[in-house]
C-alpha positions as CSV (number, residue, x, y, z in Angstrom):
1,M,9.7,-4.4,18.0
2,S,11.6,-7.5,18.8
3,S,15.1,-7.6,20.0
4,D,15.8,-10.3,17.8
5,I,15.1,-8.4,14.1
6,K,17.8,-7.6,12.7
7,T,18.6,-4.0,11.4
8,T,21.0,-3.3,8.6
9,V,21.0,-0.3,6.6
10,D,22.7,-0.1,3.1
11,N,21.8,0.2,-0.6
12,T,20.4,-3.2,-1.0
13,V,17.1,-1.7,1.0
14,A,14.5,0.6,-0.2
15,E,15.4,4.5,0.3
16,V,13.2,7.2,1.6
17,L,13.5,10.8,-0.2
18,E,12.1,13.3,1.8
19,F,10.6,16.4,0.2
20,D,9.2,19.5,2.6
21,E,6.7,21.5,2.1
22,Q,9.2,24.4,0.0
23,T,9.4,22.0,-2.7
24,D,8.2,22.8,-6.3
25,F,7.1,19.9,-8.1
26,S,6.2,21.9,-11.5
27,A,10.0,21.9,-12.0
28,P,11.3,19.4,-14.8
29,D,14.2,18.1,-12.4
30,T,12.2,17.6,-9.7
31,R,9.4,15.7,-11.2
32,A,12.1,13.6,-12.9
33,R,13.8,12.8,-9.5
34,V,9.9,12.2,-8.0
35,R,9.6,9.5,-10.9
36,Q,12.8,8.3,-10.9
37,A,12.5,7.6,-6.9
38,L,9.2,5.8,-7.3
39,E,10.3,3.3,-10.4
40,N,13.4,2.5,-8.6
41,G,11.6,1.2,-5.9
42,N,12.1,3.9,-3.1
43,V,9.2,5.7,-1.1
44,L,8.4,9.6,-1.0
45,F,8.2,11.1,2.1
46,L,6.0,14.6,2.0
47,K,6.7,16.1,5.1
48,G,3.9,18.9,6.1
49,R,2.1,17.9,3.2
50,G,-0.9,15.5,4.4
51,F,-4.3,15.3,4.1
52,A,-6.3,17.7,7.0
53,L,-9.5,17.0,8.6
54,T,-12.0,19.2,9.9
55,D,-12.8,19.6,13.8
56,R,-15.8,17.4,13.0
57,E,-13.8,14.6,11.7
58,R,-11.6,14.3,14.4
59,A,-14.2,14.0,16.7
60,I,-15.8,10.9,14.6
61,I,-12.5,9.3,14.2
62,T,-11.1,9.9,17.8
63,D,-14.7,8.6,19.6
64,P,-14.2,4.7,19.8
65,K,-17.9,4.4,20.7
66,I,-18.6,5.8,16.8
67,I,-15.7,3.4,15.5
68,F,-15.2,0.6,17.5
69,R,-18.9,0.3,19.3
70,G,-17.5,-0.6,22.5
71,N,-15.0,-3.1,21.5
72,E,-12.2,-0.4,21.7
73,Q,-10.0,-3.4,23.8
74,R,-10.6,-5.8,21.4
75,A,-9.8,-3.5,18.9
76,K,-6.0,-2.9,20.6
77,R,-5.7,-6.9,21.1
78,N,-5.9,-7.0,17.0
79,G,-5.6,-3.8,15.4
80,R,-9.1,-4.1,14.0
81,P,-11.2,-2.8,12.4
82,T,-9.8,-1.8,8.9
83,L,-12.2,-0.3,6.9
84,T,-12.2,0.0,3.0
85,F,-14.4,2.7,0.9
86,D,-14.5,1.3,-2.9
87,M,-14.6,3.7,-5.2
88,A,-16.7,1.7,-7.4
89,V,-19.9,1.5,-5.6
90,D,-19.1,4.6,-3.1
91,R,-19.2,3.4,0.0
92,L,-17.7,1.3,2.8
93,L,-17.5,-1.9,3.0
94,F,-18.4,-4.4,5.8
95,N,-18.3,-2.2,8.7
96,S,-20.6,-1.9,11.8
97,I,-20.4,2.4,12.1
98,R,-23.7,3.2,12.6
99,M,-25.8,6.7,10.5
100,P,-25.6,9.5,10.4
101,E,-21.5,9.1,11.4
102,K,-20.9,6.5,8.9
103,R,-22.2,8.8,6.4
104,E,-19.5,11.4,7.4
105,I,-16.8,9.1,7.5
106,E,-17.7,8.6,3.8
107,A,-17.6,11.9,2.6
108,M,-14.2,12.4,4.9
109,L,-12.9,9.9,2.5
110,R,-14.0,10.9,-0.7
111,R,-12.5,14.3,0.0
112,Y,-9.5,12.0,0.2
113,S,-10.2,10.7,-2.7
114,V,-10.1,14.2,-4.6
115,W,-7.1,14.8,-2.7
116,S,-4.9,12.0,-3.2
117,R,-5.6,11.9,-7.3
118,N,-4.6,15.8,-7.0
119,L,-1.6,15.1,-5.2
120,L,-1.0,12.3,-8.1
121,E,-1.2,15.1,-10.6
122,T,1.1,17.3,-8.8
123,L,4.0,14.6,-8.2
124,V,3.6,12.9,-11.9
125,P,0.8,14.3,-14.1
126,D,1.6,11.1,-17.0
127,Y,0.8,8.6,-14.1
128,A,-2.4,10.0,-12.6
129,R,-3.5,10.5,-16.1
130,A,-3.2,6.9,-16.4
131,C,-4.3,5.6,-13.1
132,E,-7.1,3.7,-12.4
133,Q,-8.3,5.1,-8.8
134,N,-9.3,2.2,-6.5
135,R,-10.1,1.6,-3.0
136,I,-9.1,3.9,-0.1
137,I,-8.3,2.4,3.0
138,Y,-8.6,3.3,6.9
139,R,-6.5,2.1,9.9
140,P,-8.7,3.4,12.9
141,A,-7.1,1.1,15.3
142,E,-3.5,1.0,16.8
143,R,-1.2,-1.5,15.2
144,A,-1.4,-4.4,17.4
145,Q,2.1,-6.1,16.4
146,R,4.6,-5.6,14.0
147,Q,4.3,-6.6,10.7
148,G,6.3,-9.1,8.6
149,L,8.3,-7.9,5.6
150,H,6.0,-8.1,2.9
151,V,5.1,-6.9,-1.1
152,D,1.5,-5.6,-1.8
153,T,-0.9,-8.4,-3.8
154,T,-4.2,-8.0,-5.0
155,Y,-6.8,-10.7,-3.9
156,L,-10.1,-9.2,-4.4
157,Y,-8.8,-6.5,-6.5
158,P,-6.7,-8.1,-9.4
159,T,-4.6,-6.0,-11.3
160,Q,-4.0,-7.4,-14.8
161,G,-0.4,-6.9,-14.4
162,R,-0.8,-3.0,-13.3
163,S,1.3,-2.0,-10.5
164,K,0.0,-0.8,-7.1
165,L,0.9,3.0,-6.2
166,R,-0.6,3.9,-2.9
167,I,-0.9,7.5,-1.1
168,F,-0.6,7.6,2.6
169,C,-1.1,9.9,4.9
170,N,-1.0,9.6,9.3
171,I,-3.8,11.6,10.3
172,D,-3.3,11.1,13.6
173,P,-5.1,14.0,16.0
174,S,-2.8,13.1,18.5
175,G,0.3,13.4,16.6
176,R,1.5,10.2,16.9
177,P,3.9,8.9,14.2
178,R,3.6,5.8,11.7
179,E,6.5,3.8,12.1
180,W,7.3,1.5,9.0
181,E,10.2,-1.2,8.6
182,L,11.5,-1.0,4.4
183,G,13.0,-4.1,3.3
184,E,15.3,-5.4,0.6
185,R,14.7,-4.7,-3.4
186,F,12.5,-6.1,-5.0
187,E,14.5,-8.4,-8.1
188,L,16.4,-9.9,-4.7
189,F,13.1,-10.9,-2.8
190,A,11.5,-12.5,-6.0
191,Q,14.8,-14.3,-6.5
192,R,14.9,-16.0,-3.5
193,Y,11.7,-17.2,-3.7
194,L,10.8,-17.6,-7.4
195,P,12.6,-21.1,-7.8
196,S,9.8,-22.6,-5.1
197,I,6.8,-22.0,-6.5
198,R,5.3,-23.5,-9.6
199,V,5.0,-20.1,-11.9
200,E,1.8,-21.5,-14.2
201,R,-1.1,-21.7,-12.4
202,S,-2.6,-25.5,-12.7
203,W,-5.9,-26.0,-14.3
204,F,-8.0,-26.4,-11.2
205,E,-6.3,-22.8,-10.0
206,T,-7.1,-21.2,-13.2
207,A,-10.6,-22.0,-13.6
208,T,-11.1,-21.3,-9.8
209,D,-10.1,-18.0,-10.5
210,R,-12.6,-17.2,-13.2
211,A,-15.2,-18.8,-11.3
212,A,-14.4,-16.1,-8.6
213,S,-14.2,-13.2,-11.4
214,L,-17.7,-14.3,-13.2
215,T,-19.6,-14.6,-9.5
216,G,-18.0,-11.5,-8.2
217,I,-16.2,-12.3,-5.6
218,V,-12.9,-10.4,-6.9
219,T,-13.4,-7.6,-9.3
220,G,-11.8,-8.2,-12.9
221,Q,-9.6,-11.1,-14.1
222,R,-6.9,-12.8,-12.4
223,T,-3.8,-13.0,-14.0
224,G,-0.6,-15.2,-13.7
225,Y,1.2,-11.8,-12.7
226,D,-1.5,-11.9,-9.3
227,H,-0.8,-15.7,-9.2
228,V,3.0,-15.5,-8.6
229,L,3.2,-11.9,-6.7
230,E,0.3,-13.7,-4.0
231,E,3.0,-17.1,-3.9
232,I,5.9,-15.4,-3.1
233,R,4.4,-12.9,-1.0
234,K,3.4,-15.5,1.3
235,L,6.5,-17.5,1.0
236,G,8.2,-14.4,2.5
237,K,5.8,-13.9,5.2
238,K,6.2,-17.3,6.7
239,D,10.1,-17.8,6.4
240,D,10.9,-16.4,10.1
241,D,14.4,-16.5,8.9
242,F,14.3,-13.8,6.5
243,Q,12.0,-12.0,8.4
244,K,14.2,-11.8,11.0
245,K,17.8,-11.4,9.6
246,S,17.2,-9.7,6.6
247,P,18.2,-6.3,5.7
248,R,15.6,-3.8,6.7
249,R,15.7,-0.1,7.2
250,N,13.3,1.8,10.0
251,F,11.6,5.0,9.2
252,S,9.0,7.1,11.4
253,F,6.3,9.5,9.3
254,P,5.1,12.0,11.5
255,A,1.7,13.0,11.9
256,G,0.4,15.3,9.4
257,S,2.5,13.9,6.7
258,A,2.5,11.9,3.4
259,W,3.9,9.3,1.8
260,V,4.1,7.5,-1.7
261,A,5.3,4.3,-3.0
262,L,4.8,1.3,-5.8
263,T,4.4,-1.0,-2.9
264,D,3.8,-4.3,-4.8
265,V,7.6,-3.4,-5.3
266,V,8.6,-2.1,-2.1
267,L,8.8,-4.2,0.8
268,H,7.6,-2.9,3.7
269,G,5.8,-3.6,7.1
270,G,3.9,-1.8,9.7
271,V,5.4,-1.9,12.8
272,S,3.3,1.1,15.5
273,G,0.9,3.9,14.4
274,Q,-2.9,4.8,14.4
275,H,-5.4,6.1,12.3
276,A,-3.7,6.0,8.8
277,L,-5.4,6.5,5.0
278,D,-4.2,5.6,2.1
279,Q,-5.4,5.6,-1.6
280,V,-5.0,2.8,-4.1
281,F,-3.9,3.5,-7.8
282,F,-3.4,0.8,-10.4
283,L,-0.1,2.4,-12.9
284,P,-0.2,0.5,-16.3
285,P,3.4,-0.3,-16.7
286,E,3.9,0.9,-20.0
287,V,3.2,4.5,-18.7
288,M,6.4,4.0,-16.8
289,H,9.6,6.0,-18.0
290,D,11.3,2.1,-17.3
291,P,8.2,-0.3,-17.6
292,S,11.4,-2.8,-16.6
293,R,11.7,-1.7,-13.2
294,S,7.9,-3.0,-12.6
295,A,6.8,-5.8,-10.3
296,L,5.0,-7.9,-13.9
297,R,8.1,-7.3,-16.0
298,I,10.8,-8.2,-13.4
299,L,8.6,-11.0,-12.3
300,E,8.1,-12.0,-16.0
301,R,12.3,-11.7,-17.1
302,L,13.2,-14.3,-13.7
303,S,10.3,-16.8,-14.4
304,G,11.2,-16.8,-18.0
305,H,7.1,-16.5,-18.6
306,T,4.5,-14.1,-19.8
307,L,2.4,-13.3,-16.9
308,V,-0.9,-11.2,-18.3
């Protein structure tokens, strides 16, 4: 990480709450603590509770000839590829992995989808019953550079105002940690950039969004919420002063661990690591114990606009 990046930890920065392998998540007080942590914009760190690979899966993902097709040096330079498994069509998208290994990787990701759904049912059953299970993202390449602090937006998968809950897992067979930075609270971030954007979409933006949905370029209808979240994300990513000087917390997620967050309210950025999985869920705000803490409700309150 660059030496001119400011690292500060205080109560304006997202926290990481650790739960070990002995934690009984069926206990009502633990469930309440888990739910409150997520809705408060913090990260659950599940030590030693990660997704277990088979020997065959380890062999496949550590073979650069399979994953990178002879382009390992290029992957080290640009941190690509990022593999996306689309649950709706039940296959990997936009990849060059050949059969039969492609089929085996898809089977691994299907297994991860079941594992992550079961984990969510263990942690917050109400969430699991209401969530839409979306895509899985697999990052086999080593991170090439520090990622700027950001919130997650939807791009090709609009949420219609639902929160974005993600279950991550470090599956690196070599045992290396995955390093993250966590940034300031979402409301502070939104207040910083909302005055600089036009909250209401222009007729052209609305028409373009509608056309993208009708032609299948995006899955589902984009809303004002998607537009506003993307705009403040862009401003934050481009703001060098914010990226260098805003308060942050560094955290290392060891291999074999999992972590969970509502990543449209948790500012985060990858620093280093390789071989990470994450499952995306879409969570309706009304299912939350306190819907006012969702990104949708925060942005509507701060902007004075209805966004869905």
